[in-house]
N, C-alpha and C positions, 0 to 999 in steps of 0.2 A: 961741451967744449964750444966756446964762442968761435964763430967763423973768423978766419984770418983777416978778412976785410969786410966791412959792411957794404950793403948795396948802395949803388951810386945815388946820391941825392937824398938819402933817408938816414938819419941818425937815430939811435935808440931813444934818446931823450925827446926828440922831435916827434917820433911816432907815438909815444905815450901821451904827450900833451895834446896832440892833434885829435885823439879819440876822447879824452876826458873833458876838455873845455866846453865843447858844445853841449854835452849832457848836463853839466852843472847849470849852464845858462837856461836850458829848457825846463829843468825842475824849478828853478827860481821864478821863471816867468809863469809857470802853471800855478804856483802857490800864490803869487801876487794877483793873478787873474781871478782865482777862486775867492780871494778875500775882497776883491773890489766889486765883482759882478752883483752879489746880493744887495749891497748897499747902494749901488748906482742904478741897476736895471730893475730887478724884480721887486725888491722891497719898497723902492721909492715910487713905483707906478701905482696910482690910485685905482681902485676898482671902478668899473664903468657903471654909470647909473642905470637903474632898471628901464627897459624899453617898454613903451606903451604896447600892450599885447594886441590892441585893436586900433590901429592908427586911423582907419577910415570911419570909425564909429564915434558919434557925438553923444556923450552921456550928459543928461540934464536931470536935475532933481525936480520933482513936481512943485515944490515950494520951499521957502527958507525955513529950515527946522528951528533955528534960533529965534524965529519970530514968536513973541508971546501969544499972538492970535492962533498960531499952530500948536505951540507947546505951552500950555498954562504953567505958571510957576509951581503949582502944587501937583503937577502930573508926574507919575512914576514911569510911564512908558510913552513912546511916541511912535506913530506910524510914519515910516519914511518910504517914499516911492521915487522911482527914477524911470526915465524913458531912454532907450538906446536906439538912435537913428543912424542908419548906414547912409552917409552922405554920398558915397560913390554909387551905390546901387539904388538909392532913393527908395528905401523901404525900412521897416522896423527890423531891428537885429535881435533875433530870438536866441537866448542863451540861458543856461541854468547853472547852478552851483557857485554863483558869486557870493561874496560875503560883504556885509556892510559893517562899518565901524563908526561909532559915535564918540567923538572926543569931547572932553569937558570944555565949557566956555571959559573957565578959570580954574586954576589949580593944576596939580600934577597927578590927578587920578588916572587910572588906566582907562582906555576907551572900552565901551561895551561893544559886543559883536553879536551878529545874528546872520544866519544863512537866508538868502533872499528866496522868495517864492514868485513864480511867474504867473500872474493872474490873466495875462494877455500876452501873446507873442511880441516880445520887445518891451514889455513893461514889467518892472520888478517892484516888489514890496517887501518890507521887513518891519517887525515890531521890535524896537530897541529899548532896553532899559536906559533911563536917563542917568548918566554918571554923576558922581559928586562934583559939584561945580557948575551944574546946568548943562543944557544941550548946546553944543557948539558945532564944530566942523564935522561933516560927514565924509567918509572915505569909502569907496567901493573898490574891493581888491579881488584879484584872482591869484591863485597859487602858481608859481613858476620856478624853474631852476635857474639859479645864479651861480656862475662858475668864477672862481678866483684862485690864482696860483695853480691851476689845473685841477682843483677840487670843486665839486658842485654840491649845492645844498638847496633845499626848498625855501622859498621866500615869498612873502606877499607882494604882489606887483599892483600898485594902484592904477585905476583907470583915470584918465583925464576928464574932469567934470567941467563942462563948458558954461554952465549957468543953471538957472531955474526956469520953470514954465515949459510950455509945449515947444517942441523943436520948430524954429521959425521957418525952415525950408520944407517941412513936411506938409502935404496937402491935408485939408480937413477930413477927407474921406478916409485917411489912414489913422486918424486920431479919435474916431468915434465908433461906436457899435450901435446897431439897430435892433430893436425888439418889437415883435408884434404884440399889440395890447387889445384885448387879451389873446393869449395863444390858443391855437386849435379852433379856428372859426369855421363855420359852414356857410355855403352860399348856393345860389341857384343860377344855372347858366342863363345868360341873357338878361338877368335882373341886376340892378345896382346893389352892391354890398357895401355897407359902411365899415371902413377899416381905419385903425389908428396905429401909428408907429411911434415908438419912443427912441429918440437919439440920446445916447449917454456917452460922455467922454471916457476914454480908456484910462485916463489919469485922474489925479485929484485936482482937477481944474474946474473953474466955474464956467457957466455958459457964456459969460461976458468975455472970458479969455479966448474961447473958441470961436465966437461970433457966428452963431448958427444961422443958416440961410432962412429966408421967409417961406420956402417951399422945398419939397423933395419929390422924387419920382419913384413910384412903385411899379415894378415890372413882374408880371405873372408869366410862367413858362411851364411847358409840358415836355416830356422827352421827345426830342426832335423838333420842337417848336420853341425856340429860346425867347421869342418876343410875342407871346400869345395876346397879352393885353397890357395896357399901361394906364396909370392914373396919377394925377398931380395932387399931392396932399399938402395942405396949407398948415402953417404953424398956428395951432389953436391954444397952446399953453406955453408960457415962457420957459418952463422947465424942460422943453424939448419934445412936446407931444404934437404930432402932425396927424390931421384927420382929413378924410375925403371918401369918395365913392369909387369903387372898382367894378367894372362890368366884364365878366369872363364869358366869351361866346360859346365855349364848349365845356361839357362836363368832364370831370376827372379830378385827380389829386394834383393840383398845381403847386409849383414852388414859387415863393415870393422872395424878391430881392429889392433892396432900396438903393437909390443912387442920388447924386447931387447934380442938378442941372448946371451947365456952364453957358457962357455967353455965345460960344460957337455951336450950341445945340448938342454937344457931346455930353453923355452922362458919365460921371465918375462913379463907378460902383463902390459901395461900402462893403468892406470885407465881411464875409459870412452870409448865410441864408437867414431869412426871418422865420422860416418854417413853411408849413404846407397849408393850403386852403382846400377843403373838400367841397367840390362843386358838383351838384347833381341836378337831374331834372332839366326841364326846358321851360322858360317863361313864355306864356301865350298871351297876346294882347287881349284885354277885356276879360280875362279870367284870372283866378288866383293861381299862382305857381305852386306846383307840388314840391315840397321841400325834399331834400335828399335824405335818405334813411340814415339814422344814427348808427355809428359803428356797433356791431353786435346784434342788430335787429334784422329780421328777414325782410327781403324785398317783396312788396305786394305782388300777387300772382298776375301774370299777363292775361289779357282777355282771350277767350277761346277763339278758335279759327272761324267760327260762324258768327262772330260779332258784326257790328255795323260797319266796321272798317274792313271786313273780309270780302264783301261783294255787294250785290243789289239787295234791296229789302224783299225777300221771297214771300214773307207773310202778306205784304200789301199786294204783290202781284197775284198770289193765289186768290185773295179776296176778290180782286177785279175779275179774274177768270170765272169764279163761281157766280158772280153777279151777272156777267154776260150770258152764261149758260141758262140761268134762271129766267132772264128776260126773253131768251129765245124760246124756251119751252112754254112760257106763259102766253106769249103773243103769237106763237107759231100757228095754232089751229084757226083762230079768227082770220088771220091773214091768208091762210091757205084757202078757206071757204070763200073769202072775198075774191081772191084771184080766180077761183074755179067758177064762181057764179057770173062773172062778167060776160063770157061768151053767150050764155042763154039769154040774158037781157038784150044783148045786141040782136039775136035772132028774132025775139018778140017785137022788137022795135021795127024790124023790117016787115 
């Protein structure tokens, strides 16, 4: 049964329309928004370009691969090398697992790929087959995750290649390695030893590109004595051979390191040790020095405690004593008679 009179200010028709109208408007707005957002917002937004994974690292190829002098026309493979220099920390950037790609110089052939090998910390090499169309652009990539529309997938992210040749900001001491020639030398303490050191670039560069100095410094050290001896070696061969003489004052197994002299007198050390130098014996002026024993041979026995270095020459002293006693016995009787006969002669004279 309907009430005899409705509540004041509210009619049945008005009450129904007041509830239904806003609901229809909300549904229509939701449908329109759902249709518009994909086309305007998400679908129209382009995916962000890959970010350089090492923004402070300068990557440089050792040389232009497309140069016929580097890659002859009839070559099937090419050796590609690159140097990674950390410009912020001023040192070589060591990394493994990067991939090189060699794109064709012409045509649409797929690039060839090879995983790099680190032959020196911060220097990478790879042997790449030459694709159809010749050797062209080189790309060095690392694998990373790229996310689009909330979904992520693995993708090759290329490193930014700054150019070719040695890094211009890197000091020469960081771009070369030093080797003792020949390795495993022996020497005598206090005597000059002839030594030679070979400086070789870590990259596929020529000596002219590196501008080798006219001399280097060789430093010998022992545990607890970091600067035992020094020697200056002069450039004796344009291929990077330095030669000179080193005098080590103390015997032992010394460690050799090489460095580059600077205008301020400070030595820039070259990364890595040259090896060890076995120094034995002591050089004596006017006599031939006894060489150090070779590894695996026995040391000559030490002189006995009664040797000439242990005390006075007892044989000579004994001979002198015997001689003195013999003279005393031989001359003793005549001398005694002479001294005994003197008083009698004096009485006869009186």
